[in-house]
C-alpha positions in Angstrom: 23.5 35.3 -5.9 26.6 36.2 -8.6 25.8 34.4 -11.4 29.1 34.3 -12.5 30.8 33.0 -10.0 28.4 30.0 -8.4 29.2 26.6 -8.3 26.8 23.5 -8.7 27.6 21.0 -6.6 26.0 17.5 -6.5 25.2 16.5 -2.6 23.0 14.2 0.0 20.6 15.0 2.0 22.4 13.8 5.2 25.0 16.8 4.5 22.3 19.6 4.2 22.5 22.2 6.5 20.6 23.0 9.7 19.1 26.3 8.3 17.8 25.0 5.3 14.2 24.9 4.9 11.6 24.7 1.5 10.2 27.6 1.3 9.3 27.3 -3.0 8.1 24.4 -3.7 6.8 23.7 -7.6 4.7 20.6 -8.6 4.4 19.8 -12.7 1.7 17.4 -13.7 2.3 15.4 -16.6 -0.9 13.6 -17.9 -1.7 12.5 -14.5 1.0 10.0 -14.9 4.0 11.9 -13.4 4.8 14.9 -11.1 7.8 16.8 -10.9 8.1 18.4 -7.9 10.8 21.2 -7.2 11.8 22.5 -3.7 14.1 25.5 -3.6 16.0 27.0 0.1 17.8 30.0 -0.4 20.4 31.9 1.7 20.7 35.5 0.5 24.3 37.2 0.6 25.2 39.1 3.3 28.8 40.5 2.9 28.8 41.4 -0.8 28.3 45.2 -2.3 28.1 45.5 -5.9 30.3 47.9 -7.2 29.9 50.0 -10.6 31.0 48.1 -13.8 31.8 44.4 -13.1 33.0 44.3 -9.5 32.4 43.7 -6.3 32.9 44.6 -2.6 33.6 42.0 -0.2 32.4 43.4 3.3 33.8 41.0 5.4 37.4 41.2 3.9 37.6 44.7 2.3 38.6 42.9 -1.0 37.4 44.2 -4.3 37.2 41.4 -6.9 35.8 41.4 -10.6 32.8 39.4 -11.8 33.9 36.4 -13.3 33.0 37.4 -17.0 31.9 34.4 -19.7 35.1 33.9 -21.3 35.6 34.6 -25.6 34.3 31.3 -27.6 32.4 30.1 -24.5 28.3 29.6 -24.8 26.2 32.2 -23.7 23.6 29.2 -22.7 25.4 27.2 -19.7 24.7 23.3 -18.8 22.1 24.9 -16.3 20.0 26.8 -18.4 20.0 23.8 -20.9 19.2 21.0 -18.1 16.5 23.5 -17.4 15.6 23.6 -21.1 15.4 19.7 -21.2 14.0 19.2 -18.0 10.9 21.4 -19.9 11.0 19.4 -22.8 10.5 15.9 -20.8 7.7 17.0 -19.0 6.7 18.2 -22.2 7.1 14.6 -23.8 5.7 12.7 -20.7 2.4 15.0 -21.2 1.8 13.8 -24.5 3.7 10.6 -25.5 2.5 7.7 -23.3 3.5 4.8 -25.9 0.3 4.4 -27.4 0.0 2.5 -30.9 -0.3 6.0 -32.4 2.5 7.5 -31.5 5.7 7.0 -34.0 9.7 8.4 -33.5 11.6 9.3 -36.3 15.0 10.3 -37.0 15.8 12.3 -39.9 19.5 12.5 -40.9 21.8 14.3 -43.2 24.5 12.4 -45.5 25.9 15.3 -45.9 27.8 17.3 -43.4 25.0 19.9 -43.3 25.6 22.7 -40.6 23.1 25.3 -41.9 20.3 25.9 -39.6 18.0 28.0 -42.7 18.2 25.0 -44.6 17.3 22.7 -41.4 14.1 24.1 -40.7 13.4 24.4 -44.6 13.6 20.9 -45.1 11.8 19.6 -42.3 8.6 22.1 -43.0 8.9 20.7 -46.5 9.1 17.1 -45.2 5.9 17.9 -42.3 3.8 19.2 -45.3 4.4 16.1 -47.4 4.0 13.7 -44.4 0.4 15.2 -43.3 -0.4 15.0 -47.2 0.5 11.5 -47.9 -1.7 10.3 -44.7 -4.3 12.3 -45.6 -4.4 13.6 -41.3 -4.2 17.3 -41.0 -4.4 16.6 -37.3 -0.9 14.8 -36.7 0.9 16.9 -33.7 4.5 16.4 -33.0 7.7 17.5 -31.3 11.0 17.8 -33.1 14.2 17.9 -31.5 17.3 19.2 -33.0 20.5 17.4 -32.4 24.2 17.6 -33.2 26.4 15.0 -33.9 30.1 14.6 -33.1 31.1 15.4 -36.8 29.2 18.9 -36.5 25.6 17.7 -38.8 22.4 18.5 -37.3 19.5 16.2 -37.5 16.0 15.6 -36.2 14.2 13.4 -34.1 10.5 13.7 -34.3 7.5 12.4 -32.2 4.8 12.3 -34.2 1.1 11.7 -32.8 -1.9 11.0 -34.6 -4.9 12.6 -32.7 -7.5 11.5 -34.6 -7.1 7.9 -35.0 -6.0 4.6 -33.0 -3.4 3.6 -34.6 -0.5 5.0 -36.4 1.9 2.3 -38.7 3.6 4.9 -41.6 5.4 2.6 -43.9 9.3 3.6 -43.3 10.1 3.0 -47.0 7.4 5.1 -48.5 8.1 8.1 -45.9 12.0 8.0 -46.9 11.3 8.9 -50.0 9.9 12.3 -48.5 13.1 12.9 -46.6 15.9 12.9 -49.6 18.5 14.5 -47.7 19.9 11.2 -45.8 18.4 8.6 -44.1 14.9 7.9 -42.0 14.4 5.6 -39.3 10.9 5.0 -37.8 10.2 3.0 -34.8 6.9 2.6 -32.3 7.0 4.1 -28.8 4.9 1.2 -27.0 8.2 -0.5 -25.6 9.4 2.6 -24.2 8.7 3.1 -20.2 8.9 7.2 -19.4 9.3 8.2 -22.8 10.6 11.7 -21.6 13.5 10.4 -19.7 14.3 7.9 -22.0 15.2 10.7 -24.8 16.3 13.5 -22.7 19.2 11.2 -21.8 19.8 10.4 -25.5 19.7 14.0 -26.4 22.1 15.0 -23.6 24.8 11.8 -23.0 27.8 10.8 -25.3 28.5 7.7 -25.5 31.8 6.7 -24.5 34.0 4.9 -27.4 37.8 3.8 -28.1 38.0 7.2 -30.1 36.9 9.6 -27.8 38.2 7.4 -24.4 41.2 9.5 -23.8 40.2 13.1 -24.6 37.6 13.3 -21.1 39.3 13.0 -17.3 36.3 10.9 -16.2 35.1 10.2 -12.4 32.7 7.4 -11.6 29.8 10.3 -11.2 30.4 11.1 -15.1 29.4 7.9 -16.5 26.2 6.2 -16.6 25.4 2.9 -18.2 22.3 3.3 -21.3 21.0 0.1 -23.0 24.4 -1.6 -22.6 26.3 1.1 -23.1 28.9 3.5 -21.0 27.8 7.2 -21.4 29.0 10.7 -20.4 25.9 12.2 -18.6 25.3 15.4 -20.2 28.3 15.7 -22.1 26.4 16.2 -25.3 25.0 19.9 -23.5 28.1 21.2 -24.8 27.4 20.7 -29.0 24.6 23.0 -28.3 25.2 26.3 -29.9 23.8 29.6 -28.7 21.5 30.1 -31.6 19.6 26.8 -31.7 16.2 26.4 -31.2 16.4 23.0 -29.4 12.8 22.0 -29.8 9.6 23.0 -31.4 6.4 21.7 -31.7 2.8 21.6 -33.3 0.0 23.9 -31.8 -2.1 20.8 -30.7 0.4 19.5 -28.4 -0.5 20.3 -24.6 1.5 22.0 -22.1 1.8 19.8 -18.4 0.1 21.5 -15.7 0.8 23.0 -12.0 -0.6 21.2 -9.6 -0.3 21.0 -5.7 0.2 19.1 -3.1 -3.1 17.2 -2.5 -2.5 15.7 -5.8 0.5 14.0 -4.7 -1.9 10.8 -2.4 -1.9 8.8 -5.4 2.0 8.9 -6.3 4.7 7.0 -5.4 8.6 9.1 -5.2 10.7 7.4 -7.6 13.7 9.8 -7.8 15.1 12.6 -6.0 18.1 14.9 -7.0 20.1 17.6 -4.4 22.0 20.5 -5.5 23.9 23.3 -4.0 24.4 26.4 -5.6 27.0 28.5 -4.0 28.3 32.1 -5.1 31.6 33.7 -3.9 29.4 36.7 -1.9 28.3 34.3 0.3 24.6 33.5 -0.9 23.4 29.9 -1.0 20.6 28.0 -2.7 19.6 24.4 -2.3 17.2 22.7 -5.1 15.9 19.7 -4.4 14.3 17.6 -7.5 11.5 14.6 -7.2 9.8 12.6 -9.5 6.7 10.7 -8.7 4.7 8.5 -10.7 0.8 7.1 -10.3 0.2 4.0 -7.9 -0.7 1.5 -10.2 
Protein backbone atom coordinates (compact mmCIF):
# COMPACT_ATOMS: atom_id res chain seq x y z
CA UNK A 1 0.00 0.00 0.00
CA UNK A 2 1.32 3.44 -0.91
CA UNK A 3 1.57 5.25 2.39
CA UNK A 4 1.61 8.64 0.65
CA UNK A 5 -1.88 8.30 -0.81
CA UNK A 6 -3.62 6.18 1.80
CA UNK A 7 -7.05 7.42 2.94
CA UNK A 8 -8.29 6.58 6.43
CA UNK A 9 -12.04 6.27 7.03
CA UNK A 10 -14.02 5.36 10.14
CA UNK A 11 -16.72 2.79 9.46
CA UNK A 12 -19.34 0.49 10.96
CA UNK A 13 -19.11 -3.31 11.18
CA UNK A 14 -22.18 -3.69 8.95
CA UNK A 15 -20.27 -1.97 6.10
CA UNK A 16 -17.34 -4.42 6.07
CA UNK A 17 -16.73 -6.19 2.72
CA UNK A 18 -17.49 -9.92 2.68
CA UNK A 19 -13.84 -10.84 2.03
CA UNK A 20 -12.61 -9.39 5.35
CA UNK A 21 -11.09 -12.05 7.59
CA UNK A 22 -9.22 -11.12 10.75
CA UNK A 23 -5.83 -12.82 10.29
CA UNK A 24 -3.67 -10.82 12.69
CA UNK A 25 -4.55 -10.38 16.35
CA UNK A 26 -2.64 -8.65 19.14
CA UNK A 27 -3.65 -8.68 22.81
CA UNK A 28 -1.97 -6.11 25.08
CA UNK A 29 -2.46 -6.78 28.79
CA UNK A 30 -2.29 -3.76 31.11
CA UNK A 31 -1.75 -4.99 34.69
CA UNK A 32 -4.49 -7.64 34.33
CA UNK A 33 -7.13 -4.88 34.44
CA UNK A 34 -7.49 -3.81 30.81
CA UNK A 35 -6.71 -5.68 27.58
CA UNK A 36 -6.49 -3.96 24.19
CA UNK A 37 -7.22 -6.13 21.17
CA UNK A 38 -6.10 -5.20 17.64
CA UNK A 39 -7.40 -7.17 14.65
CA UNK A 40 -6.15 -6.59 11.10
CA UNK A 41 -7.29 -7.75 7.66
CA UNK A 42 -5.39 -6.84 4.47
CA UNK A 43 -6.05 -6.92 0.75
CA UNK A 44 -2.80 -6.22 -1.12
CA UNK A 45 -2.59 -4.04 -4.23
CA UNK A 46 -3.04 -6.07 -7.40
CA UNK A 47 -2.63 -3.59 -10.24
CA UNK A 48 0.18 -1.26 -9.21
CA UNK A 49 3.82 -1.42 -10.30
CA UNK A 50 6.36 0.90 -8.67
CA UNK A 51 8.63 2.74 -11.11
CA UNK A 52 11.94 4.52 -10.61
CA UNK A 53 11.87 7.77 -8.72
CA UNK A 54 8.57 8.50 -7.05
CA UNK A 55 6.19 7.25 -9.73
CA UNK A 56 4.02 4.18 -10.15
CA UNK A 57 2.15 2.52 -13.04
CA UNK A 58 -1.53 1.66 -12.75
CA UNK A 59 -1.65 -1.64 -14.69
CA UNK A 60 -5.42 -1.41 -14.85
CA UNK A 61 -5.56 1.95 -16.66
CA UNK A 62 -1.99 2.32 -18.00
CA UNK A 63 -1.69 5.64 -16.19
CA UNK A 64 1.65 6.72 -14.68
CA UNK A 65 1.25 8.80 -11.52
CA UNK A 66 3.55 10.44 -9.00
CA UNK A 67 3.36 9.42 -5.37
CA UNK A 68 2.08 12.22 -3.17
CA UNK A 69 5.06 13.83 -1.47
CA UNK A 70 5.11 15.50 1.92
CA UNK A 71 4.47 19.21 1.39
CA UNK A 72 6.93 21.81 2.63
CA UNK A 73 6.18 22.72 6.23
CA UNK A 74 4.17 19.58 6.98
CA UNK A 75 5.16 17.44 9.95
CA UNK A 76 6.99 14.20 9.18
CA UNK A 77 4.81 12.61 11.85
CA UNK A 78 1.24 12.33 10.69
CA UNK A 79 -1.81 11.97 12.89
CA UNK A 80 -1.86 8.20 12.40
CA UNK A 81 1.68 7.75 13.75
CA UNK A 82 0.99 10.13 16.64
CA UNK A 83 -2.17 8.22 17.54
CA UNK A 84 -0.04 5.06 17.74
CA UNK A 85 2.38 6.82 20.10
CA UNK A 86 -0.50 7.93 22.32
CA UNK A 87 -2.07 4.46 22.19
CA UNK A 88 1.20 3.01 23.48
CA UNK A 89 1.30 5.74 26.13
CA UNK A 90 -2.27 4.96 27.24
CA UNK A 91 -1.36 1.29 27.66
CA UNK A 92 1.78 2.21 29.60
CA UNK A 93 -0.18 4.49 31.96
CA UNK A 94 -2.86 1.85 32.57
CA UNK A 95 -0.19 -0.74 33.37
CA UNK A 96 1.42 1.42 36.06
CA UNK A 97 -1.23 3.77 37.44
CA UNK A 98 -4.49 2.53 38.94
CA UNK A 99 -5.57 5.38 41.21
CA UNK A 100 -3.84 4.19 44.38
CA UNK A 101 -2.95 6.51 47.28
CA UNK A 102 0.75 6.40 46.40
CA UNK A 103 0.16 8.07 43.01
CA UNK A 104 0.10 11.76 42.10
CA UNK A 105 -0.47 13.88 39.00
CA UNK A 106 1.63 17.06 38.73
CA UNK A 107 1.51 19.74 36.01
CA UNK A 108 4.56 21.98 35.53
CA UNK A 109 4.01 25.15 33.48
CA UNK A 110 6.13 28.12 32.43
CA UNK A 111 5.11 31.73 33.04
CA UNK A 112 7.06 32.73 29.91
CA UNK A 113 6.40 31.50 26.37
CA UNK A 114 9.16 28.88 26.70
CA UNK A 115 9.80 26.86 23.51
CA UNK A 116 13.41 25.71 24.03
CA UNK A 117 13.53 21.90 24.23
CA UNK A 118 17.03 21.78 25.79
CA UNK A 119 15.89 24.08 28.60
CA UNK A 120 12.69 22.07 29.03
CA UNK A 121 14.58 18.81 29.58
CA UNK A 122 17.25 20.44 31.77
CA UNK A 123 14.69 22.15 34.00
CA UNK A 124 12.73 18.94 34.42
CA UNK A 125 15.79 16.81 35.28
CA UNK A 126 16.79 19.26 38.02
CA UNK A 127 13.21 19.32 39.38
CA UNK A 128 13.09 15.52 39.52
CA UNK A 129 16.43 15.21 41.34
CA UNK A 130 15.40 17.77 43.95
CA UNK A 131 11.97 16.17 44.37
CA UNK A 132 13.55 12.79 45.17
CA UNK A 133 15.97 14.47 47.58
CA UNK A 134 13.12 16.42 49.23
CA UNK A 135 11.21 13.21 50.00
CA UNK A 136 14.31 11.06 50.51
CA UNK A 137 12.90 8.44 48.16
CA UNK A 138 15.09 6.93 45.44
CA UNK A 139 12.24 4.66 44.39
CA UNK A 140 9.93 7.34 43.00
CA UNK A 141 8.93 6.49 39.42
CA UNK A 142 7.39 8.69 36.74
CA UNK A 143 5.85 8.96 33.31
CA UNK A 144 6.45 12.52 32.04
CA UNK A 145 4.43 13.82 29.08
CA UNK A 146 5.22 17.05 27.25
CA UNK A 147 2.28 19.03 25.88
CA UNK A 148 2.08 22.17 23.70
CA UNK A 149 -0.13 25.08 24.69
CA UNK A 150 -1.97 27.17 22.13
CA UNK A 151 0.50 30.06 22.55
CA UNK A 152 3.40 27.71 21.67
CA UNK A 153 4.84 27.24 25.17
CA UNK A 154 5.54 23.77 26.52
CA UNK A 155 4.54 22.31 29.84
CA UNK A 156 4.99 18.92 31.49
CA UNK A 157 2.43 16.53 32.90
CA UNK A 158 3.98 14.20 35.43
CA UNK A 159 2.50 10.98 36.75
CA UNK A 160 4.43 10.03 39.89
CA UNK A 161 4.32 6.78 41.85
CA UNK A 162 6.02 6.00 45.19
CA UNK A 163 6.72 2.30 44.63
CA UNK A 164 7.94 1.54 48.15
CA UNK A 165 5.15 3.41 49.97
CA UNK A 166 1.41 2.90 50.45
CA UNK A 167 0.70 6.64 50.35
CA UNK A 168 2.31 9.67 48.73
CA UNK A 169 0.82 13.07 49.56
CA UNK A 170 3.39 15.78 48.74
CA UNK A 171 2.88 19.30 50.02
CA UNK A 172 2.16 21.20 46.81
CA UNK A 173 3.22 24.58 48.25
CA UNK A 174 6.58 23.08 49.17
CA UNK A 175 7.31 21.40 45.85
CA UNK A 176 6.21 24.58 44.04
CA UNK A 177 9.50 26.00 45.36
CA UNK A 178 11.32 23.29 43.40
CA UNK A 179 9.82 24.62 40.14
CA UNK A 180 10.64 28.37 39.97
CA UNK A 181 9.78 28.68 36.25
CA UNK A 182 6.00 29.00 36.60
CA UNK A 183 3.08 27.28 38.28
CA UNK A 184 2.88 23.77 39.71
CA UNK A 185 -0.49 22.09 40.17
CA UNK A 186 -1.01 18.71 41.82
CA UNK A 187 -3.84 16.27 42.40
CA UNK A 188 -4.36 12.70 43.55
CA UNK A 189 -5.53 10.14 40.99
CA UNK A 190 -7.95 8.12 43.12
CA UNK A 191 -11.03 9.77 41.61
CA UNK A 192 -10.06 8.97 37.99
CA UNK A 193 -11.43 5.85 36.29
CA UNK A 194 -9.37 4.38 33.40
CA UNK A 195 -6.48 6.76 33.92
CA UNK A 196 -4.82 6.08 30.56
CA UNK A 197 -7.88 6.99 28.48
CA UNK A 198 -8.54 10.05 30.64
CA UNK A 199 -5.08 11.49 30.05
CA UNK A 200 -4.78 10.64 26.36
CA UNK A 201 -8.01 12.50 25.63
CA UNK A 202 -6.61 15.39 27.67
CA UNK A 203 -3.36 15.50 25.67
CA UNK A 204 -4.86 15.17 22.17
CA UNK A 205 -8.14 17.12 22.22
CA UNK A 206 -8.59 20.89 22.01
CA UNK A 207 -11.37 22.61 23.90
CA UNK A 208 -13.80 24.57 21.71
CA UNK A 209 -13.87 28.21 22.82
CA UNK A 210 -15.45 31.39 21.48
CA UNK A 211 -12.00 32.43 20.24
CA UNK A 212 -11.28 29.31 18.13
CA UNK A 213 -14.83 28.26 17.19
CA UNK A 214 -14.75 29.94 13.78
CA UNK A 215 -11.36 28.53 12.78
CA UNK A 216 -12.48 24.93 12.31
CA UNK A 217 -15.01 23.37 9.94
CA UNK A 218 -16.50 20.72 12.20
CA UNK A 219 -18.94 17.85 11.81
CA UNK A 220 -20.66 16.07 14.70
CA UNK A 221 -18.10 13.24 14.51
CA UNK A 222 -15.27 15.74 15.16
CA UNK A 223 -16.71 16.88 18.49
CA UNK A 224 -16.85 15.13 21.85
CA UNK A 225 -17.83 16.23 25.34
CA UNK A 226 -15.26 15.78 28.11
CA UNK A 227 -15.94 16.84 31.70
CA UNK A 228 -18.77 19.09 30.60
CA UNK A 229 -16.71 20.84 27.88
CA UNK A 230 -16.94 20.42 24.11
CA UNK A 231 -13.63 19.45 22.48
CA UNK A 232 -12.27 18.81 19.00
CA UNK A 233 -11.04 15.21 18.97
CA UNK A 234 -7.36 14.76 18.11
CA UNK A 235 -6.79 18.36 16.98
CA UNK A 236 -3.92 18.98 19.42
CA UNK A 237 -1.89 16.31 17.56
CA UNK A 238 -1.07 18.93 14.91
CA UNK A 239 0.79 20.98 17.52
CA UNK A 240 3.46 18.34 18.20
CA UNK A 241 6.65 19.10 16.23
CA UNK A 242 8.74 16.36 14.64
CA UNK A 243 11.62 16.67 17.12
CA UNK A 244 9.61 16.36 20.32
CA UNK A 245 9.95 13.20 22.36
CA UNK A 246 6.41 13.13 23.66
CA UNK A 247 6.97 11.10 26.80
CA UNK A 248 9.75 9.61 28.90
CA UNK A 249 9.84 7.31 31.91
CA UNK A 250 12.05 6.09 34.73
CA UNK A 251 13.50 2.59 34.44
CA UNK A 252 11.12 1.16 37.03
CA UNK A 253 8.02 1.77 34.90
CA UNK A 254 6.59 -1.59 33.76
CA UNK A 255 5.77 -2.21 30.11
CA UNK A 256 2.43 -3.83 29.19
CA UNK A 257 2.58 -7.52 28.31
CA UNK A 258 1.44 -9.32 25.19
CA UNK A 259 -1.09 -11.99 26.14
CA UNK A 260 -3.38 -14.38 24.22
CA UNK A 261 -7.04 -15.14 23.67
CA UNK A 262 -7.28 -17.46 26.68
CA UNK A 263 -6.90 -14.48 29.03
CA UNK A 264 -10.05 -12.85 27.63
CA UNK A 265 -12.44 -15.16 29.48
CA UNK A 266 -12.44 -12.93 32.58
CA UNK A 267 -12.95 -9.66 30.66
CA UNK A 268 -15.92 -7.77 29.22
CA UNK A 269 -15.65 -5.70 26.03
CA UNK A 270 -16.28 -1.99 26.66
CA UNK A 271 -15.15 -0.27 23.44
CA UNK A 272 -14.80 -0.95 19.71
CA UNK A 273 -13.70 1.07 16.69
CA UNK A 274 -13.16 0.16 13.05
CA UNK A 275 -11.20 1.98 10.33
CA UNK A 276 -10.50 1.38 6.66
CA UNK A 277 -7.14 2.38 5.13
CA UNK A 278 -7.37 2.50 1.35
CA UNK A 279 -4.63 3.45 -1.12
CA UNK A 280 -4.86 4.64 -4.72
CA UNK A 281 -2.99 1.46 -5.64
CA UNK A 282 -6.01 -0.72 -4.83
CA UNK A 283 -4.69 -2.02 -1.52
CA UNK A 284 -7.02 -2.08 1.48
CA UNK A 285 -6.52 -2.62 5.19
CA UNK A 286 -9.12 -2.88 7.94
CA UNK A 287 -8.16 -2.40 11.58
CA UNK A 288 -10.49 -3.24 14.44
CA UNK A 289 -9.63 -1.98 17.93
CA UNK A 290 -11.30 -3.26 21.09
CA UNK A 291 -10.87 -2.56 24.79
CA UNK A 292 -11.81 -5.14 27.42
CA UNK A 293 -12.01 -4.57 31.19
CA UNK A 294 -11.72 -7.23 33.84
CA UNK A 295 -15.01 -8.46 35.28
CA UNK A 296 -15.72 -7.26 38.79
